[in-house]
C-alpha positions in Angstrom: 43.2 -127.9 -4.4 42.9 -128.8 -0.7 39.6 -127.5 0.6 40.3 -128.6 4.2 37.6 -131.3 4.3 38.5 -134.9 4.2 35.5 -137.2 3.4 35.2 -140.0 0.9 33.0 -137.8 -1.3 35.5 -134.9 -1.3 38.4 -137.2 -1.9 36.6 -138.7 -5.0 36.3 -135.3 -6.5 39.8 -134.2 -5.5 41.3 -137.2 -7.3 39.3 -136.3 -10.4 37.3 -139.5 -10.3 33.9 -137.9 -10.5 32.2 -137.9 -13.9 31.5 -134.6 -15.6 27.7 -134.9 -15.0 28.2 -135.6 -11.4 30.6 -132.7 -11.0 28.0 -130.5 -12.7 25.3 -131.6 -10.3 27.5 -130.9 -7.4 28.4 -127.5 -8.8 24.7 -126.7 -9.0 24.3 -127.7 -5.3 22.3 -130.9 -6.0 24.7 -133.5 -4.6 26.2 -133.3 -1.1 24.2 -134.3 1.9 26.0 -132.2 4.5 26.6 -128.5 4.5 30.4 -128.7 5.1 30.7 -131.2 2.2 28.6 -129.0 -0.1 30.7 -125.9 0.6 33.9 -127.9 0.1 32.6 -129.3 -3.2 31.6 -125.8 -4.4 35.0 -124.4 -3.4 36.8 -127.3 -5.2 34.6 -127.1 -8.3 34.9 -123.3 -8.6 38.3 -124.0 -10.0 37.3 -126.9 -12.2 39.0 -127.0 -15.6 35.6 -127.3 -17.3 34.4 -123.7 -17.6 30.7 -124.6 -17.3 31.3 -126.5 -14.0 33.4 -123.7 -12.6 30.7 -121.1 -13.6 28.0 -123.2 -12.1 29.9 -123.6 -8.8 30.6 -119.9 -8.6 26.9 -119.1 -9.4 25.8 -121.4 -6.7 28.1 -119.8 -4.2 26.9 -116.4 -5.3 23.3 -117.4 -4.7 23.9 -118.1 -1.0 22.8 -115.1 1.1 26.0 -113.5 2.3 24.8 -113.4 6.0 24.1 -117.2 5.9 27.5 -117.9 4.3 29.3 -115.8 6.8 27.6 -117.5 9.7 28.3 -120.9 8.3 32.0 -120.1 7.7 32.4 -118.6 11.1 31.0 -121.8 12.7 33.5 -124.1 11.0 36.8 -125.0 12.5 39.8 -123.7 10.6 42.7 -125.9 9.6 45.9 -125.3 11.7 47.6 -123.3 9.0 44.7 -120.8 8.8 44.6 -120.6 12.6 48.3 -119.7 12.7 47.9 -117.1 9.9 45.1 -115.4 11.8 47.1 -114.7 14.9 
């Protein structure tokens, strides 16, 4: 899954090179240092093949107050494909 964020940390997870325990920590919101990486990791891990990791990521996303999440998402630049679709 392409989450639209390209950092070494995200790429590590995208390639499937992060150990299960590290993925679980990220899914619980305990790993990333920057907000955009944290949200990208949560989006990526919400579709993890390990049901416990996917559930943890979805629970972490669900625990974010919706107003704060909406404000964060509105402040982020959209990839070109999303900008074109929104026209």
